[in-house]
N, C-alpha and C positions, 0 to 999 in steps of 0.2 A: 252215941247219936248215929242213927242209921243214915246213910247217904242215899238220897233218892233224887231222881231226875226232877229238875225244876227248883231245887233248893239253892239258896244263896248262902255262901260260907266265906269266912275269912281264912286266908292261907298265906304261907310264906314261900317265896320262890327259892327252891333248893338247887335247881340246875337249869342251865340254858343250853339249848342245842340249835342247830340251823333250822329245825322244823317246828320249834316251839319251846315251851318252858315247863318244867316240872314244879308243881306246887304241893307243899306238904300241908295236908288238912289236919284236923284234930284227930288225935289217937294214932299218929304215925302213918296214916293213910296218904298215899301220894296219887295225884292225878296229873294229867297232861293238858296244858292249854296249847292247842295247835296254833301255828303262826297266823292262820286265817281268822282265829277267834280272839286275837289280842286287841285289835283296834278296828274302828270303822273304815279307816283309810288303809291304803296299801302299806304293808309292813315288809320291807326288804331285809332288814336285820333285826332280830329279836332284841339284841343288845341296845338298840336305839330307844326301846320302850321299857324294858325291864332290866333290873339288876338283881344279883343274888342277894337274898335276905330282904327283898322288898315285901311288904305286906300288902296283899291285893284281895279284893272282893271278887269271887268267882261264882258262876252259876253252873251247876251240874247239868250237862246236856245229854250225857249217856253213861250207862254203866253196863259193861260187857259181862258175859257169863264167867269169863276167866278173871274177873276182878279189875279190869282196866277201867279207869274213870276218865271220861272226857269232860273238860271244863271250858268255860268261856268267860273272858273278861268283858268283852264288848256287850254280851247279852245281860251281864249283871248290872250294867249302868242303866238307871231309869232315865229314859228320854222324855222330854216334854212332848205333848201331842202335836205341837206346831212343827217340830223338826221331822217327824216321821212322814214318809211319802204317803199320799193317798193311795188306796188300792186301785189297781188297774181295772178298767172296765173290760169285760170279756169281749173277745173278738167276734164280730158278726159271722154267721155261717155263710159260706159261699155257695152259690148255686152252680150247677153244671159240673159237679164232681172235681173241680180244681183244674180242669183242662183249659181254662181260658188263657192262661199265661202262655201255653205252648200251641196256640192256634186253634184250640177246640171251640173257642167262643166266636170265632169269625170277627168281622168288623175291622180287620186290618190295623190292629194296634190301638183301636179306640174302645175304651171301656167306660161307658157312661156312669156305671155304678161307682167306679173309683174316681170320678171327677176328671177323667182324661179329656183331651181335645182331639178332634179329628185331624188326621194327617193331611196337610196341605203343602204340596211341594212349592217352593219359592219360584217365582217366574224367572229370576235372573240366575239361579243356581243350576249348574249342570246336573243332569240325572246320573244315576249310577252307571248306566251303559255308556254315557259320554265319558265319564271318568275312566272306565275300564279301557275304552278304545284309545283314549289319549295316553294312558299308561303303556299299552301294548306298542303304540307307535313310538313313544319315547324310548322304551326298552330295546326295540328293534334297531333304532338309530344308534344307541349306545353300543350294542353288540357289534354292529357293522363297523363302527369306528374303532373298537377294540381289535377286531379281526384285522383291519387294515394296518394298524400300528404293529401288531405282533407279527404279521406276515412280512412286513418290511424289515424287521429285525432278524428274522430267520432266513431271509433270502427270498421268501415269497414263492409260492406255487411250485415248490419242489426244485427250484434252481439250486445248484451246488456252488459253494464258495471255493475260491482257489487262493 
């Protein structure tokens, strides 16, 4: 039997590694089920899902020129139509060459196409400039108090201790 991409086969697990499992197909041909193709959920350890001599149904997902066969267990399982996710709708094309995000669209952070709201500064919140000036004032006060404390410990203004 020729092994072709897309065919489903029965096989026996002959070896387990940290990156997948080797499955013996009919006629002594061996293929690899990569760890990402074992189950739909995250697989941390292959040994949690497969054991040596387990008989599994696999789907051939690729055959290399040098004879390596890529297999999948999760693609071999037929899923009901209700479980599969609906296909994603294509994203709408943006106008303006994509520069809107970085100031090319103007409008001060308001993008009506994306459902944004216009920027309205709150009446009781301080502006950015007020916050910066308060920060500078506080930092100058802290620096001056630090200087006073350190100068007192060193003798201050160049005075020598005896």
